[in-house]
C-alpha positions as CSV (number, residue, x, y, z in Angstrom):
1,M,93.9,76.7,53.9
2,A,96.4,78.3,56.2
3,R,99.2,76.1,57.4
4,P,99.4,75.4,61.2
5,A,101.8,77.4,63.3
6,P,105.2,75.7,63.7
7,A,105.9,73.9,66.9
8,P,108.1,75.8,69.4
9,L,111.8,75.0,69.6
10,Y,111.4,74.9,73.4
11,T,109.3,76.3,76.2
12,L,110.5,78.4,79.1
13,R,108.5,77.8,82.3
14,G,108.7,79.2,85.8
15,A,107.8,82.9,85.6
16,G,104.9,82.2,88.1
17,S,102.5,84.7,86.6
18,P,101.4,86.1,83.2
19,L,104.1,87.9,81.2
20,N,103.6,91.5,80.0
21,A,107.0,92.3,78.5
22,L,109.8,90.5,76.7
23,H,113.2,91.7,75.5
24,F,116.1,89.8,73.8
25,G,119.7,90.6,74.9
26,C,122.2,89.2,72.4
27,C,125.9,90.0,72.4
28,E,128.6,88.3,70.3
29,G,130.5,85.8,72.4
30,D,127.9,85.6,75.2
31,P,124.9,83.3,75.5
32,P,121.7,84.9,74.2
33,L,119.4,86.1,76.9
34,L,115.7,86.7,77.1
35,F,114.3,89.1,79.7
36,S,110.7,88.7,80.8
37,G,108.6,91.0,82.9
38,S,105.7,89.4,84.9
39,G,102.4,90.6,86.3
40,Q,103.9,90.1,89.9
41,G,106.7,92.6,89.3
42,S,109.5,90.1,88.6
43,V,112.0,90.2,85.8
44,H,113.4,86.8,84.8
45,V,116.7,86.7,83.0
46,W,116.6,83.5,80.8
47,N,119.7,82.0,79.4
48,L,118.6,80.7,76.0
49,T,121.6,78.2,75.8
50,T,120.8,76.4,79.0
51,R,117.0,77.3,78.8
52,R,116.9,78.2,82.4
53,A,116.5,81.4,84.4
54,E,119.9,82.8,85.5
55,R,118.4,85.4,87.8
56,V,115.2,86.8,89.0
57,L,115.1,90.6,89.6
58,E,112.7,92.2,92.0
59,G,112.4,96.0,92.0
60,H,108.8,97.0,91.3
61,S,107.2,96.2,94.7
62,G,105.0,93.4,93.2
63,A,103.5,95.8,90.5
64,S,103.3,94.5,86.9
65,V,106.4,95.0,84.7
66,T,105.2,96.5,81.4
67,W,108.3,97.3,79.4
68,L,112.0,96.2,79.2
69,N,115.0,97.5,77.3
70,M,118.8,97.6,77.5
71,L,121.5,100.3,77.8
72,H,125.2,99.8,77.4
73,S,124.9,96.5,75.5
74,R,123.8,94.0,78.2
75,D,125.2,95.6,81.3
76,T,122.3,97.9,82.1
77,L,118.6,96.8,82.0
78,I,115.8,99.4,82.1
79,S,112.3,98.4,83.2
80,Q,109.0,100.1,83.6
81,G,106.3,99.0,86.1
82,R,102.8,99.8,87.2
83,D,104.3,101.1,90.4
84,M,104.9,104.3,88.3
85,R,108.6,103.8,88.3
86,V,111.3,103.2,85.6
87,C,114.2,101.4,87.1
88,L,117.8,101.1,85.9
89,W,119.5,97.7,86.8
90,D,123.2,97.0,87.0
91,L,123.7,93.5,85.4
92,A,127.5,93.6,85.0
93,E,129.4,90.6,86.5
94,G,126.3,88.8,87.7
95,R,124.9,91.8,89.7
96,G,121.2,92.6,89.7
97,D,120.7,95.8,91.7
98,V,118.5,98.8,91.0
99,T,121.0,101.7,90.6
100,D,118.6,104.5,89.8
101,A,114.9,105.0,89.4
102,L,112.6,107.6,87.8
103,W,109.1,108.3,89.1
104,T,106.7,108.8,86.1
105,G,103.4,109.5,87.9
106,S,101.5,107.6,85.2
107,V,99.0,105.0,86.2
108,G,98.1,104.0,82.6
109,F,99.4,101.1,80.4
110,C,101.5,103.2,78.0
111,R,105.0,101.8,77.5
112,C,108.1,104.0,77.5
113,S,110.1,104.5,74.3
114,L,113.9,104.7,74.2
115,L,116.1,106.3,71.5
116,E,119.9,106.4,71.5
117,T,121.1,109.8,70.5
118,G,124.9,109.4,70.8
119,P,127.5,107.3,72.6
120,G,126.2,106.8,76.1
121,R,123.2,109.1,75.6
122,W,119.5,108.3,75.2
123,L,116.1,110.0,75.1
124,L,113.3,108.4,77.1
125,A,109.7,109.2,76.5
126,H,107.0,108.3,79.0
127,A,103.4,109.1,79.8
128,G,103.1,111.9,82.4
129,E,101.0,112.5,85.4
130,T,98.2,114.3,83.6
131,M,96.1,112.2,81.2
132,E,97.4,113.6,77.8
133,E,100.9,114.5,78.9
134,V,104.1,112.9,77.5
135,K,107.5,113.7,79.1
136,I,110.9,113.3,77.5
137,I,114.1,113.1,79.5
138,E,117.7,112.5,78.6
139,L,119.6,109.6,80.1
140,P,121.7,108.9,82.1
141,S,121.4,112.5,83.5
142,K,117.6,112.3,83.8
143,S,117.5,116.0,82.6
144,P,114.1,117.0,81.4
145,V,114.0,117.8,77.7
146,C,110.3,118.7,77.2
147,S,106.7,118.0,78.2
148,L,104.2,117.6,75.4
149,I,100.5,118.3,76.2
150,P,98.0,118.7,73.3
151,Q,95.7,121.7,73.3
152,A,92.6,119.5,73.0
153,K,91.5,116.9,75.5
154,L,92.3,113.7,73.6
155,G,92.2,111.0,76.3
156,M,94.8,108.8,77.9
157,V,98.1,108.3,76.0
158,M,98.2,104.7,75.0
159,C,101.4,104.4,72.8
160,I,104.6,106.4,72.4
161,K,107.4,105.7,69.9
162,L,110.7,107.5,69.4
163,W,112.5,106.9,66.2
164,Q,115.3,108.3,64.1
165,A,115.1,108.7,60.3
166,R,117.7,110.5,58.2
167,S,119.4,111.8,61.4
168,I,116.2,113.5,62.6
169,Q,114.6,112.5,65.8
170,Y,110.8,112.0,65.9
171,I,108.2,111.4,68.5
172,V,104.9,109.7,67.8
173,L,102.0,109.8,70.3
174,F,98.9,107.8,70.2
175,S,95.9,108.7,72.4
176,Q,93.2,106.3,73.5
177,K,90.8,107.8,71.0
178,S,92.4,107.2,67.7
179,R,92.4,108.9,64.3
180,S,94.3,111.7,62.7
181,A,96.1,115.0,63.4
182,S,99.7,116.2,63.5
183,Q,101.7,119.1,64.8
184,M,105.3,120.1,65.2
185,A,106.9,120.0,68.6
186,P,108.5,123.4,69.2
187,Y,109.9,122.4,72.6
188,L,112.7,120.2,71.4
189,P,116.2,121.5,70.5
190,Y,116.1,119.6,67.3
191,S,113.6,118.8,64.5
192,A,110.8,116.6,65.8
193,L,107.3,115.6,64.5
194,V,104.5,114.9,66.9
195,L,101.5,112.9,65.6
196,T,98.5,112.9,67.9
197,F,95.6,110.6,66.8
198,W,92.0,111.0,68.1
199,D,88.5,110.1,67.3
200,T,86.5,112.6,65.2
201,V,83.2,111.2,66.4
């Protein structure tokens, strides 16, 4: 018989609506933080030492926040919302302002993926305007790197993951209809593998 789940250490309350995204922000010497994105478009910044929300960030016009991540340690937050925007937030010295935003054009639920490629440089992958499209840009310049569109109609992109193995950057795409196929991505200026999964039925 399986053992019951352990009791929580503590419970954080006050987000005001269902949560869709969580991200820990831990830095040596600073209190650990938890960022939560709500269905009403708010991002709560929770101090896990005091167990209270330090700040509430509003930048997605009430649209659900679906993904959160960090740039530059804990000074810059990046958030994705159902308002079809990815926002960059300046959190340094207690600030909480949107400093830049990217319009994705995607109305789906696919979360972005972020990969650090060097000091102060990242790749961001996000679903595009057309159903099967995935766009990749470089941050902080927002320069387009490539746009990936499979030849076959595979359905809405549901999951994207950028990762780095043995110093080679990869992109994995999952469509709504899932099973197997793979192809190389000739559009990138470095080696990349694109896996597209779809239903054979």
